[in-house]
C-alpha positions as CSV (number, residue, x, y, z in Angstrom):
1,M,89.9,122.1,84.2
2,E,90.4,119.4,86.8
3,K,87.6,119.0,89.3
4,K,88.7,120.4,92.7
5,I,88.8,117.5,95.1
6,P,88.5,118.4,98.9
7,H,91.4,117.7,101.2
8,R,89.1,115.5,103.2
9,F,85.9,113.8,101.8
10,Y,83.4,112.1,104.0
11,L,80.5,109.9,103.0
12,T,77.3,110.6,104.8
13,E,76.1,108.3,107.5
14,E,73.4,107.1,105.1
15,Q,76.1,106.2,102.5
16,M,78.1,104.1,104.9
17,P,78.1,100.4,103.8
18,K,75.5,98.2,105.5
19,Q,77.3,94.9,104.5
20,W,80.8,93.6,104.7
21,Y,82.3,92.1,101.5
22,N,83.7,88.6,101.4
23,L,86.5,88.6,98.8
24,R,86.8,84.8,98.9
25,A,83.5,84.6,97.0
26,D,85.1,86.1,94.0
27,M,88.6,84.4,94.1
28,K,89.2,82.1,91.2
29,E,91.1,79.7,93.4
30,Q,90.5,79.5,97.2
31,P,93.1,79.6,99.9
32,E,94.1,76.2,101.1
33,P,91.9,75.0,104.1
34,L,93.0,75.2,107.7
35,L,94.2,71.8,108.9
36,N,93.7,70.1,112.2
37,P,97.2,69.7,113.7
38,G,96.2,66.3,115.2
39,T,94.7,64.7,112.2
40,G,96.2,66.6,109.4
41,K,92.7,66.9,107.8
42,P,90.8,70.1,106.9
43,V,89.2,71.7,109.9
44,K,85.4,71.5,110.2
45,E,83.4,74.6,111.4
46,E,82.3,72.9,114.6
47,E,86.0,72.1,115.5
48,L,86.5,75.9,115.8
49,Y,83.7,76.4,118.3
50,P,85.8,75.8,121.4
51,I,88.1,78.7,120.3
52,F,85.8,81.1,118.4
53,C,82.2,82.3,118.7
54,E,80.0,80.2,116.5
55,K,79.1,83.0,114.1
56,L,82.7,84.0,113.8
57,A,83.7,80.4,113.2
58,H,81.1,80.3,110.4
59,Q,82.5,83.5,108.9
60,E,85.9,82.0,109.0
61,M,84.9,79.0,107.0
62,D,82.4,80.7,104.6
63,S,83.8,81.2,101.1
64,K,80.5,81.5,99.3
65,T,78.5,84.4,100.8
66,R,79.6,87.5,98.9
67,Y,78.0,90.1,101.2
68,V,77.3,89.7,104.9
69,D,74.8,92.0,106.7
70,I,76.5,94.1,109.4
71,P,74.4,93.7,112.6
72,E,72.5,96.8,113.6
73,E,74.2,97.0,117.0
74,V,77.6,97.0,115.2
75,L,76.5,99.7,112.8
76,E,75.3,101.9,115.7
77,M,78.8,101.8,117.2
78,Y,80.5,102.3,113.9
79,K,78.6,105.5,113.5
80,I,80.5,107.0,116.5
81,Y,83.6,107.2,114.3
82,R,82.6,106.2,110.8
83,P,82.5,106.9,107.9
84,S,86.2,107.7,108.0
85,P,87.6,110.3,105.7
86,L,89.2,109.8,102.3
87,C,92.0,112.4,102.1
88,R,93.9,113.9,99.2
89,A,97.5,114.5,100.1
90,Y,98.0,117.8,98.2
91,N,100.9,119.0,100.3
92,L,102.8,115.7,100.0
93,E,102.2,115.7,96.2
94,K,103.7,119.2,96.1
95,A,106.7,118.3,98.3
96,L,107.5,115.3,96.1
97,G,107.0,117.3,92.8
98,T,105.0,114.4,91.4
99,P,102.2,114.4,88.8
100,A,100.6,111.5,90.8
101,K,97.4,112.0,92.8
102,I,97.8,110.6,96.3
103,Y,94.8,109.6,98.4
104,Y,94.8,108.0,101.8
105,K,92.0,106.5,103.8
106,F,92.5,107.6,107.4
107,E,91.4,105.2,110.1
108,G,92.7,107.0,113.2
109,N,89.6,109.0,114.2
110,N,88.9,106.9,117.3
111,T,90.5,106.3,120.7
112,S,92.3,103.2,119.7
113,G,93.9,105.3,117.0
114,S,93.6,102.6,114.4
115,H,91.4,100.6,112.0
116,K,91.4,97.7,114.5
117,L,88.1,98.9,116.1
118,N,86.2,97.8,112.9
119,S,86.7,94.1,113.8
120,A,86.9,94.5,117.5
121,I,83.3,95.8,117.7
122,A,82.1,92.9,115.5
123,Q,83.8,90.2,117.5
124,A,82.8,91.6,120.9
125,Y,79.2,91.9,119.6
126,Y,79.1,88.2,118.4
127,A,80.5,87.1,121.8
128,K,77.9,89.0,123.7
129,D,75.2,87.8,121.4
130,Q,76.2,84.2,122.1
131,G,76.1,84.8,125.8
132,L,79.8,84.4,126.5
133,T,81.1,86.0,129.7
134,S,84.7,86.8,128.9
135,L,87.3,87.0,126.0
136,T,91.0,86.7,125.6
137,T,93.3,88.1,122.9
138,E,96.9,89.1,122.1
139,T,98.4,92.4,121.0
140,G,101.7,93.5,119.6
141,A,102.1,97.2,119.3
142,G,98.9,97.6,121.3
143,Q,96.4,98.9,118.8
144,W,94.3,95.7,118.7
145,G,94.4,95.4,122.5
146,T,93.2,99.0,122.8
147,A,90.4,98.6,120.2
148,L,89.2,95.3,121.8
149,S,89.2,96.8,125.3
150,E,87.0,99.6,124.0
151,A,84.6,97.2,122.3
152,C,84.5,94.9,125.3
153,A,83.8,97.8,127.7
154,Y,80.9,98.8,125.4
155,F,79.4,95.4,125.5
156,G,80.3,94.6,129.1
157,L,82.7,91.8,128.6
158,P,85.8,91.2,130.7
159,L,89.0,90.9,128.6
160,D,92.5,89.4,129.2
161,I,95.1,90.8,126.8
162,F,98.5,89.1,126.4
163,M,100.8,91.9,125.2
164,V,104.2,91.1,123.5
165,K,106.7,91.7,126.3
166,V,108.9,94.1,124.3
167,S,105.9,96.3,123.4
168,Y,104.6,96.1,127.0
169,E,107.9,97.6,128.2
170,Q,108.2,100.1,125.3
171,K,104.7,101.4,125.4
172,P,103.4,101.9,129.0
173,F,100.8,104.5,127.9
174,R,99.2,102.1,125.4
175,K,98.9,99.7,128.3
176,A,97.3,102.5,130.4
177,V,94.6,103.1,127.7
178,M,93.7,99.5,127.7
179,Q,93.3,99.6,131.5
180,V,91.1,102.7,131.2
181,F,88.7,100.4,129.3
182,D,89.1,97.6,132.0
183,G,91.4,95.5,129.9
184,N,93.6,93.2,132.0
185,V,97.1,93.4,130.3
186,I,99.7,90.7,130.8
187,P,103.2,90.8,129.4
188,S,103.8,87.7,127.2
189,P,105.3,85.2,127.6
190,S,104.1,85.0,131.2
191,N,103.9,82.6,134.1
192,T,100.1,82.6,133.9
193,T,99.8,79.8,131.3
194,N,101.5,76.5,130.7
195,V,102.7,77.4,127.3
196,G,104.1,80.7,128.6
197,K,106.0,78.9,131.4
198,Q,107.5,76.5,128.8
199,I,108.6,79.3,126.5
200,L,110.2,81.1,129.4
201,A,111.9,77.9,130.5
202,D,113.3,77.4,127.0
203,N,114.3,81.1,126.6
204,P,114.2,83.1,129.9
205,N,115.3,86.3,128.2
206,T,112.9,86.3,125.3
207,T,111.3,89.6,124.3
208,G,108.2,87.7,123.1
209,S,106.3,87.6,119.8
210,L,102.7,87.6,118.6
211,G,103.0,83.9,118.2
212,C,103.8,83.5,121.9
213,A,101.0,85.8,122.9
214,I,98.5,84.0,120.7
215,S,99.4,80.6,122.3
216,E,98.8,82.1,125.8
217,A,95.5,83.7,124.8
218,V,94.2,80.5,123.2
219,E,95.2,78.4,126.2
220,K,93.5,80.8,128.6
221,A,90.3,80.8,126.4
222,V,89.9,77.1,126.1
223,S,90.6,76.5,129.8
224,T,88.2,79.2,131.1
225,P,84.4,78.4,131.1
226,N,82.2,80.4,128.7
227,C,85.3,82.2,127.3
228,R,86.5,82.5,123.8
229,Y,89.6,83.8,121.9
230,V,89.5,86.6,119.4
231,L,92.2,87.7,117.0
232,G,92.9,91.1,115.4
233,S,94.4,90.1,112.1
234,V,95.3,87.3,109.7
235,L,91.9,85.4,109.9
236,N,89.3,85.4,107.2
237,Q,86.7,86.8,109.6
238,V,88.9,89.8,110.4
239,L,89.5,90.7,106.7
240,L,85.7,90.4,106.2
241,H,85.0,93.0,108.9
242,Q,87.8,95.3,107.7
243,S,86.3,95.3,104.2
244,I,84.4,98.4,105.3
245,I,87.6,100.4,104.7
246,G,87.8,99.4,101.1
247,L,84.0,99.7,100.5
248,E,84.0,103.3,101.9
249,S,87.1,104.1,99.9
250,K,85.7,102.8,96.7
251,K,82.3,104.6,97.2
252,A,84.0,107.9,98.0
253,M,86.3,107.7,95.0
254,E,83.4,106.9,92.7
255,I,81.6,110.0,93.9
256,L,84.8,112.0,93.3
257,G,85.2,110.5,89.8
258,E,88.4,108.7,90.7
259,Y,89.8,105.1,90.7
260,P,93.2,104.0,91.9
261,D,95.9,102.8,89.6
262,V,97.9,101.6,92.6
263,V,96.7,100.5,96.0
264,V,99.3,100.4,98.8
265,G,99.0,99.0,102.3
266,C,101.2,98.0,105.2
267,A,101.3,94.3,105.8
268,G,101.8,92.5,109.1
269,G,99.1,89.9,109.4
270,G,97.0,91.5,106.7
271,S,93.9,93.0,108.3
272,N,94.1,96.5,107.0
273,L,95.6,95.6,103.7
274,G,93.0,92.9,103.1
275,G,90.2,95.3,104.0
276,L,91.5,98.2,101.9
277,I,92.0,96.2,98.7
278,A,88.9,93.9,98.9
279,P,86.5,95.7,96.5
280,F,89.2,96.9,94.2
281,M,90.7,93.4,94.0
282,K,87.2,92.2,93.1
283,D,87.4,94.4,90.0
284,K,90.7,93.0,89.1
285,L,89.6,89.4,89.5
286,D,86.4,89.9,87.4
287,G,88.3,91.8,84.7
288,T,86.6,95.2,85.3
289,K,89.9,96.8,86.2
290,P,92.6,94.3,85.3
291,N,95.5,96.7,85.4
292,T,95.2,97.9,89.0
293,R,98.4,97.2,91.0
294,F,98.3,96.1,94.7
295,V,101.5,96.6,96.7
296,A,102.0,95.1,100.2
297,V,104.7,96.9,102.3
298,E,106.3,95.1,105.1
299,P,109.3,95.6,107.5
300,A,112.7,94.2,106.4
301,S,113.1,92.9,109.9
302,C,109.9,90.7,109.6
303,P,109.7,89.9,105.8
304,S,106.9,87.3,105.5
305,F,106.0,88.0,101.9
306,T,109.4,89.0,100.5
307,R,111.5,86.3,102.1
308,G,109.1,83.9,103.7
309,K,108.0,80.4,102.6
310,Y,104.5,79.6,101.2
311,A,103.8,76.7,103.4
312,Y,101.5,75.2,106.1
313,D,102.5,76.5,109.5
314,F,101.1,77.0,113.0
315,C,99.6,80.4,113.7
316,D,101.2,80.4,117.2
317,T,104.5,79.7,118.8
318,G,103.1,77.1,121.1
319,K,101.8,75.1,118.2
320,I,98.2,74.6,119.5
321,T,96.3,76.4,116.7
322,P,95.2,75.0,113.4
323,L,97.7,75.0,110.5
324,A,97.3,77.6,107.9
325,K,98.8,77.7,104.4
326,M,100.5,81.2,104.3
327,Y,103.7,83.0,103.7
328,T,105.6,82.5,106.9
329,L,108.9,82.9,108.6
330,G,108.1,80.0,110.9
331,S,106.0,80.1,114.1
332,G,109.1,80.3,116.3
333,F,110.4,83.5,114.6
334,I,111.1,86.3,117.1
335,P,111.5,89.8,115.5
336,S,114.5,91.8,116.7
337,A,113.9,93.7,120.0
338,N,114.9,97.0,118.3
339,H,112.2,96.6,115.7
340,A,109.9,99.6,116.5
341,G,107.6,99.6,113.5
342,G,104.9,97.0,114.5
343,L,103.9,94.4,111.9
344,R,105.6,91.7,114.0
345,Y,103.6,88.6,113.0
346,H,105.5,85.6,111.6
347,G,102.9,84.8,108.9
348,M,100.5,86.5,106.6
349,S,96.7,86.1,106.0
350,P,95.9,83.0,103.9
351,I,93.7,85.1,101.6
352,L,96.5,87.6,100.9
353,S,99.1,84.8,100.7
354,K,97.1,83.1,98.0
355,L,96.6,86.3,96.0
356,Y,100.3,87.1,96.3
357,H,101.3,83.5,95.3
358,D,98.9,83.7,92.3
359,G,100.4,86.9,91.1
360,Y,97.6,89.4,91.9
361,M,99.7,91.4,94.4
362,E,103.3,92.7,94.8
363,A,105.3,93.1,97.9
364,V,108.3,95.2,99.1
365,S,110.1,95.6,102.4
366,Y,111.9,98.6,104.0
367,E,114.3,99.1,106.8
368,Q,112.7,101.0,109.7
369,T,114.8,104.1,109.4
370,K,113.5,104.6,105.9
371,V,110.0,104.1,107.2
372,F,110.4,106.7,109.9
373,E,111.9,109.1,107.4
374,A,108.8,108.8,105.3
375,A,106.6,109.2,108.5
376,V,108.3,112.5,109.4
377,Q,108.0,113.9,105.9
378,F,104.3,112.9,105.8
379,A,103.6,114.5,109.2
380,K,105.2,117.8,108.1
381,C,103.1,117.8,105.0
382,E,99.7,116.5,106.1
383,T,99.8,117.4,109.9
384,I,99.0,113.8,111.1
385,L,101.6,111.9,113.0
386,P,101.3,108.4,111.5
387,A,101.6,105.1,113.3
388,P,104.8,103.3,112.5
389,E,102.8,100.5,110.9
390,S,101.0,103.0,108.6
391,S,104.3,104.6,107.7
392,H,105.3,101.5,105.8
393,A,102.4,102.2,103.4
394,I,103.4,105.9,103.3
395,K,106.9,104.9,102.3
396,G,105.5,102.6,99.6
397,A,103.2,105.4,98.3
398,I,106.0,107.9,98.2
399,D,108.1,105.6,96.1
400,E,105.2,105.0,93.7
401,A,104.7,108.7,93.4
402,L,108.4,109.3,92.7
403,K,108.3,106.7,89.9
404,C,105.5,108.8,88.4
405,K,107.8,111.8,88.7
406,E,110.4,110.0,86.7
407,T,108.0,108.8,84.0
408,G,105.7,111.8,83.9
409,E,102.6,109.5,84.5
410,A,99.8,111.1,86.5
411,K,98.7,107.9,88.3
412,T,96.2,107.8,91.1
413,I,97.6,106.2,94.3
414,L,95.5,105.1,97.2
415,F,97.1,104.0,100.5
416,G,95.8,103.1,103.9
417,L,96.7,105.3,106.9
418,T,95.7,102.8,109.5
419,G,96.2,105.0,112.5
420,T,98.1,107.6,114.6
421,G,101.5,107.3,116.2
422,Y,101.0,109.2,119.4
423,F,101.8,106.1,121.6
424,D,105.0,105.5,119.6
425,M,107.0,108.5,120.7
426,K,109.8,106.5,122.1
427,A,110.5,105.1,118.6
428,Y,110.1,108.6,117.0
429,S,112.6,110.0,119.7
430,E,115.1,107.3,118.8
431,Y,114.8,108.1,115.1
432,L,115.1,111.8,115.6
433,A,118.1,111.3,117.9
434,G,119.8,109.1,115.3
435,T,120.0,106.1,117.7
436,M,117.5,103.9,115.7
437,N,119.2,101.0,114.1
438,D,118.1,98.8,111.2
439,Y,118.1,95.1,111.5
440,I,117.7,92.7,108.6
441,P,117.7,89.0,109.5
442,T,120.3,86.9,107.7
443,D,119.4,83.9,105.6
444,E,120.8,81.8,108.5
445,D,118.5,83.6,110.9
446,L,115.4,82.8,108.8
447,Q,116.5,79.2,108.1
448,K,116.0,78.4,111.8
449,G,112.3,79.3,111.5
450,F,112.0,77.4,108.2
451,D,113.6,74.3,109.7
452,S,110.7,74.1,112.3
453,L,107.9,74.2,109.7
454,P,105.6,71.2,110.0
455,K,106.0,68.5,107.5
456,I,102.8,68.3,105.5
457,D,102.4,65.7,102.8
């Protein structure tokens, strides 16, 4: 008789991980180094100090330290909302008629409504510890900006948030939550920075992009005394902090006597996907569990993995950041304004890009109407309204479960439910009214971005 697994399983506070896991320490081949755009040579740690806190710059460059102690001050704030639950989707399994067992790690039990708080707390702490007096950042759908506003309010740090203009206009309540936590929200591109003014001069009607917002936030940071820039995805340091998702998931599954055959996550810049898969990918890399599959799910309107180029590119539209080797659509790529599902970044984490390039991961993309269809089905079954970003992972997990239905295999599927969708009701309303449209960029559309990729020897 199968052991009865609870609908929601929580680790105890004492069982919560006390260290983050650095996946790079176990990768057989390392991601390519960041390059200085001026010299074309690998970036040195101290070259990042004008942009990032020194300890975060060290984490960005450190590929050898396997486990990093989580500072006590960070752990104390984590305990407000962690450990997060590992859930068994019994009702979804029943609705699908699948023999598969579907688990999801739910990261929405905090005011930001997402996993982003895991890194926001860490980055704000390191800034405060260094004695900095303010921070800047960007945000797309608003989850990162909300999370960092919470963390900065906790540590008493002023914060400027450059929010992608289309999201700023579509999600006024997300902006309001940031303002509750004293975040100063600026629609991007804006007239408050030189790079923003130039982008507006070149394209006055632009709806913005994360690349634009990053450029503005970096410029503001480097031109403001005792200020630094922080980023919510893509970077090695962010995936390090987000590893707590995977570490908790793995520990909970071990206690329940389970292990995933398939791990599914949504993919924009890579923060939640990288955090979720980290300890399971370690088992694949060292041969402990060589057959586990990892599936990245991205929007068809911003298909970095499935249609991007593996190349060096700028991390921002203004081309002022270091160059990263990643799957990219080109730093000038602007997602369609009707794209409601988040995951708007033009590139993908160098760690995940390397793993994908070397064949350790798979990737699929979906149109947004299919993603919202999966979101509504999940909500009806599991009573959580998922964030559009998370719903890409839900769609991927449903498809994996339906494959099991066809083959009769009782696989164990784990996916990341990164957060809730309560600030995304405009998009849900459009879907339910039948007015949501799908947009898939043509090869010609993508080629414009590829043509702008820097020429690296």
